[in-house]
Structures are given as structure tokens and as C-alpha cells.
C-alpha positions as CSV (number, residue, x, y, z in Angstrom):
1,X,-9.9,-17.5,-1.4
2,X,-9.7,-17.8,-5.2
3,X,-6.6,-18.3,-7.4
4,X,-3.2,-17.5,-5.9
5,X,-0.7,-15.5,-7.9
6,X,2.6,-16.9,-9.0
7,X,5.5,-15.6,-11.1
8,X,7.1,-18.1,-13.5
9,X,10.6,-17.0,-14.6
10,X,11.5,-18.7,-17.9
11,X,13.0,-18.3,-21.3
12,X,11.2,-19.4,-24.6
13,X,14.2,-21.5,-25.6
14,X,15.0,-23.1,-22.3
15,X,14.1,-26.8,-22.6
16,X,13.1,-27.1,-18.9
17,X,11.1,-23.9,-19.1
18,X,9.2,-25.2,-22.1
19,X,8.5,-28.4,-20.2
20,X,6.9,-26.5,-17.3
21,X,4.9,-24.1,-19.6
22,X,3.6,-27.1,-21.7
23,X,2.7,-28.9,-18.4
24,X,0.6,-25.8,-17.5
25,X,-1.0,-25.8,-21.0
26,X,-2.0,-29.5,-20.6
27,X,-3.0,-29.2,-16.9
28,X,-6.8,-29.4,-17.3
29,X,-9.1,-28.3,-14.5
30,X,-8.0,-27.4,-11.0
31,X,-8.8,-29.5,-8.1
32,X,-11.3,-26.8,-6.9
33,X,-11.8,-23.1,-7.3
34,X,-9.2,-22.3,-4.6
35,X,-6.6,-24.5,-6.3
36,X,-6.5,-22.5,-9.5
37,X,-3.1,-20.9,-10.2
38,X,-2.8,-17.3,-11.6
39,X,0.6,-17.3,-13.3
40,X,2.4,-14.3,-14.6
41,X,5.3,-15.2,-16.9
42,X,8.5,-13.3,-16.6
43,X,11.1,-13.8,-19.3
44,X,14.7,-14.0,-18.2
45,X,17.0,-13.1,-21.1
46,X,19.5,-15.9,-20.8
47,X,21.0,-14.9,-24.2
48,X,22.2,-11.7,-22.6
49,X,23.1,-13.2,-19.2
50,X,20.1,-11.8,-17.2
51,X,20.3,-15.0,-15.1
52,X,23.6,-13.7,-13.8
53,X,22.2,-10.4,-12.5
54,X,22.5,-9.8,-8.8
55,X,18.8,-9.7,-8.1
56,X,18.2,-13.0,-9.9
57,X,21.2,-14.9,-8.4
58,X,20.7,-13.5,-4.8
59,X,16.9,-13.5,-4.6
60,X,15.4,-15.9,-7.1
61,X,17.7,-18.8,-8.0
62,X,21.3,-19.1,-6.8
63,X,22.0,-21.6,-9.6
64,X,21.2,-18.9,-12.1
65,X,18.9,-21.1,-14.1
66,X,15.3,-21.1,-15.4
67,X,12.5,-22.0,-14.8
68,X,11.7,-20.8,-11.3
69,X,8.3,-20.5,-9.7
70,X,8.0,-17.7,-7.1
71,X,5.1,-16.5,-5.0
72,X,4.4,-14.8,-1.6
73,X,2.5,-18.0,-0.8
74,X,5.7,-20.1,-1.1
75,X,8.3,-20.3,1.6
76,X,11.0,-20.0,-1.0
77,X,11.1,-20.1,-4.8
78,X,10.9,-23.4,-6.6
79,X,14.0,-23.5,-8.9
80,X,13.6,-27.0,-10.4
81,X,11.3,-28.0,-13.3
82,X,10.4,-31.4,-11.7
83,X,9.6,-29.8,-8.3
84,X,7.5,-27.1,-10.1
85,X,5.6,-29.8,-12.0
86,X,4.8,-31.7,-8.8
87,X,3.6,-28.5,-7.3
88,X,1.4,-27.7,-10.3
89,X,0.0,-31.2,-10.1
90,X,-1.1,-30.6,-6.5
91,X,-3.4,-28.0,-8.0
92,X,-4.2,-29.9,-11.2
93,X,-4.4,-33.6,-10.3
94,X,-5.1,-34.9,-13.8
95,X,-1.4,-34.5,-14.5
96,X,-0.7,-37.4,-12.1
97,X,-3.5,-39.9,-12.6
98,X,-3.6,-42.2,-9.6
99,X,-3.1,-45.4,-11.5
100,X,0.2,-44.3,-12.9
101,X,1.5,-41.7,-10.4
102,X,4.4,-43.7,-9.1
103,X,5.7,-44.5,-12.6
104,X,5.2,-40.9,-13.6
105,X,7.2,-39.7,-10.6
106,X,10.0,-42.2,-11.2
107,X,10.3,-41.6,-15.0
108,X,10.2,-37.9,-14.7
109,X,13.2,-38.2,-12.3
110,X,15.0,-40.5,-14.7
111,X,14.4,-38.2,-17.7
112,X,15.8,-35.2,-15.7
113,X,18.8,-37.1,-14.5
114,X,20.0,-36.8,-18.1
115,X,22.4,-33.9,-18.8
116,X,20.3,-32.0,-21.4
117,X,23.3,-29.7,-22.0
118,X,25.4,-32.7,-23.0
119,X,22.8,-33.8,-25.5
120,X,22.1,-30.3,-26.9
121,X,25.6,-28.7,-26.9
122,X,28.0,-31.6,-26.8
123,X,29.4,-30.6,-30.2
124,X,29.6,-26.9,-29.2
125,X,31.9,-26.6,-26.2
126,X,32.3,-22.9,-26.9
127,X,28.8,-22.4,-25.5
128,X,30.0,-23.6,-22.0
129,X,33.1,-21.5,-22.3
130,X,31.0,-18.5,-23.1
131,X,29.1,-18.9,-19.8
132,X,32.4,-19.2,-17.9
133,X,33.7,-16.1,-19.5
134,X,30.6,-14.1,-18.6
135,X,31.0,-15.1,-15.0
136,X,34.7,-14.3,-14.9
137,X,33.9,-10.9,-16.4
138,X,31.5,-10.1,-13.6
139,X,33.8,-11.5,-10.9
140,X,36.6,-9.2,-12.3
141,X,34.6,-6.1,-11.3
142,X,35.6,-4.3,-8.1
143,X,32.2,-2.6,-7.6
144,X,30.1,-5.7,-6.6
145,X,28.9,-6.6,-3.2
146,X,30.3,-9.5,-1.2
147,X,27.0,-11.3,-1.4
148,X,26.9,-11.0,-5.2
149,X,30.5,-12.2,-5.5
150,X,29.7,-15.3,-3.4
151,X,26.7,-15.9,-5.6
152,X,28.7,-15.6,-8.8
153,X,31.4,-18.0,-7.4
154,X,28.7,-20.5,-6.6
155,X,27.2,-20.1,-10.1
156,X,30.6,-20.6,-11.6
157,X,31.0,-23.9,-9.7
158,X,27.5,-25.1,-11.0
159,X,28.5,-24.1,-14.5
160,X,31.8,-26.0,-14.3
161,X,30.0,-29.1,-13.0
162,X,27.0,-29.1,-15.3
163,X,28.1,-27.5,-18.5
164,X,31.9,-27.6,-18.8
165,X,32.0,-31.2,-17.6
166,X,28.8,-31.8,-19.6
167,X,30.7,-31.4,-22.9
168,X,33.5,-33.8,-21.8
169,X,33.6,-36.8,-24.2
170,X,33.1,-39.4,-21.5
171,X,30.1,-37.5,-20.1
172,X,28.6,-37.2,-23.5
173,X,29.0,-40.9,-24.2
174,X,27.5,-41.8,-20.8
175,X,24.6,-39.4,-21.2
176,X,23.8,-40.8,-24.7
177,X,23.7,-44.3,-23.3
178,X,21.4,-43.4,-20.5
179,X,19.2,-41.3,-22.9
180,X,18.7,-44.4,-25.1
181,X,17.7,-46.5,-22.2
182,X,15.2,-43.9,-20.9
183,X,13.7,-43.3,-24.3
184,X,13.4,-47.0,-24.9
185,X,11.5,-47.5,-21.6
186,X,9.2,-44.6,-22.3
187,X,8.4,-45.9,-25.7
188,X,7.0,-49.2,-24.1
189,X,4.3,-47.0,-22.5
190,X,2.8,-46.1,-25.9
191,X,-0.4,-48.0,-26.9
192,X,-1.4,-48.2,-30.5
193,X,-4.4,-46.1,-31.3
194,X,-4.0,-43.9,-28.2
195,X,-2.3,-40.5,-28.3
196,X,-0.6,-40.4,-24.9
197,X,1.6,-42.6,-22.7
198,X,0.0,-45.4,-20.7
199,X,-2.7,-45.5,-23.4
200,X,-4.4,-42.6,-21.8
201,X,-6.8,-40.3,-23.6
202,X,-5.4,-37.2,-21.9
203,X,-1.8,-36.3,-21.2
204,X,0.0,-36.6,-18.0
205,X,2.9,-34.5,-16.7
206,X,5.2,-37.2,-18.1
207,X,3.8,-36.6,-21.6
208,X,4.4,-32.9,-21.2
209,X,8.1,-33.3,-20.4
210,X,8.7,-36.2,-22.8
211,X,7.2,-34.5,-25.9
212,X,9.4,-31.4,-25.3
213,X,12.4,-33.6,-24.8
214,X,11.7,-35.4,-28.1
215,X,11.2,-32.2,-30.0
216,X,14.4,-30.8,-28.6
217,X,16.3,-33.9,-29.7
218,X,15.0,-33.4,-33.2
219,X,15.8,-29.7,-33.2
220,X,19.5,-30.5,-32.3
221,X,19.6,-33.2,-35.0
222,X,19.7,-36.1,-32.5
223,X,17.0,-38.2,-34.3
224,X,19.4,-41.2,-33.9
225,X,18.1,-41.4,-30.3
226,X,14.5,-41.7,-31.4
227,X,12.4,-44.3,-33.1
228,X,9.8,-43.6,-35.9
229,X,7.1,-44.4,-33.4
230,X,8.3,-41.8,-30.9
231,X,8.6,-39.2,-33.7
232,X,5.0,-39.9,-34.7
233,X,3.9,-39.6,-31.0
234,X,5.7,-36.2,-30.9
235,X,4.2,-35.0,-34.2
236,X,0.7,-35.8,-33.1
237,X,1.1,-33.9,-29.8
238,X,2.4,-30.9,-31.8
239,X,-0.8,-30.7,-33.9
240,X,-2.8,-29.9,-30.8
241,X,-3.6,-26.3,-29.7
242,X,-1.7,-26.6,-26.4
243,X,1.6,-27.0,-28.2
244,X,0.9,-24.0,-30.4
245,X,-0.2,-21.9,-27.4
246,X,3.3,-22.5,-25.8
247,X,5.5,-22.5,-28.8
248,X,3.8,-20.0,-31.2
249,X,5.4,-21.6,-34.2
250,X,8.9,-21.6,-32.7
251,X,11.3,-24.6,-32.5
252,X,12.6,-25.5,-29.0
253,X,16.1,-24.4,-30.0
254,X,17.2,-21.1,-31.4
255,X,19.2,-21.4,-34.7
256,X,22.9,-21.8,-34.1
């Protein structure tokens, strides 16, 4: 059969997109020849609201977010970075080594329970309001279809819940507390003299997501959440070619 084709919708500065692309870079060998994934990347310009376009909201991701994995071999698009990662790992099993697979699954879920928007934009509520305005501008048009209007209204509800509430002071405080707990637990998985979590010689899917999270926290000046040991772990990962392949010298966050 050979490799199947997939489209990965992403943006170079979307933290969850980077997590998935870095997972792919670290994936290793496929389970077999037929498991190899042929992935074409498609950039969605979230800086100019391409995630709000009718085609994207109605046919790719109703939440209007990236990343999304889409293929004719999938029943429907996968619009969640953790779900995409588990799907990739079905094809590239080294990402979930059997000895640690339950912990990787649990900790990936815990990491992604954090509101990344709160941690990254908690001091910039105008970013959330900009998303709301863009949605209201489109909803104010009279030339859109009923289907598109419903999609925009749903996207607005998601934005209110995840972004507007995400910059509320109580949400920020709660998210920071949870982030410290998750980061502390993950730090206990580091072993002196070994580059990856669990003392492994090769990275797992959890490493792929955690390194990106650590780098993002540094890029938004949240080093207060990180220990020196975690910064060193992140720095070492960033010296490797897989990081450069994904980031091409960029930070994870565009300059404010």
C-alpha cells in the first residue's frame, strides 16, 4: 500500500502546532512500510484570521484552531494536538515506549489541560478582544450563509470560553498553580546524564510536547515557572537537528 497522504493544517507560531510538528520530527521509524505517513503541511494564517474563513470553519475545524490533521483515509479531521499525537504514534510506536505509555498518556493529558492562552497572553487581554472583534465583524455581514453564521457563532462561544475567560485573573491564578504542579511532576522524570524524560536515550511524545511548552514559557518571560534543570533539559533538546528542522531559528512566539 505504501505511505498514506495527510494534510497538516498549522501555523509556525501556534504552540500546539509546534508540538505536533516536533513530534513528527522526533518520531523515528514507522511501524512498517505501510505505516509511513506522507504529510503535506498547510499554513493557516491565524494572524490574518484565516482560521475564521468559511471553508476552514465549516469543513476543517469548527473550533477554528490549529493544528488539524486531515486525510481521505480519516473518517473526519483530527482537530486536537493530543489526538493527532496518538494517531501519529500508532504509525511510529517509538513515541510511546511500552514501559511508559500509560504515564505518557496521562501526562500529555495533564499538560494540555492547562490553558496555554492564559499563560501566554494573561497580561495582554486585548489579544482575546481582537479575536472577538474579528468574529463580530464577520457576523455583522449580511452576505454570509446560514451554515457559516452558525459556525461563526459557535467559534465565538469557544473564544469566549477559552480566551476571554482565559485572561480573567482567577483563571490565570488557577492555571499558574496547575502549571507549577505539572512542571514539577515532569521534572521528577529527568535522570542525570540522560537527555530525555524517564532517563530514555530517545525522545517520547511527552518530550516533544514538554520541550515546546518549556520553550514557549521562556519566550513569554515565564521562567518563574521553570527550574534551572528544566531550562537545561530544554536547551539540550534545542541543540539537536530535529528542533532546527521545525523552528528554523524562530522562537515559538512572535515578537509582541
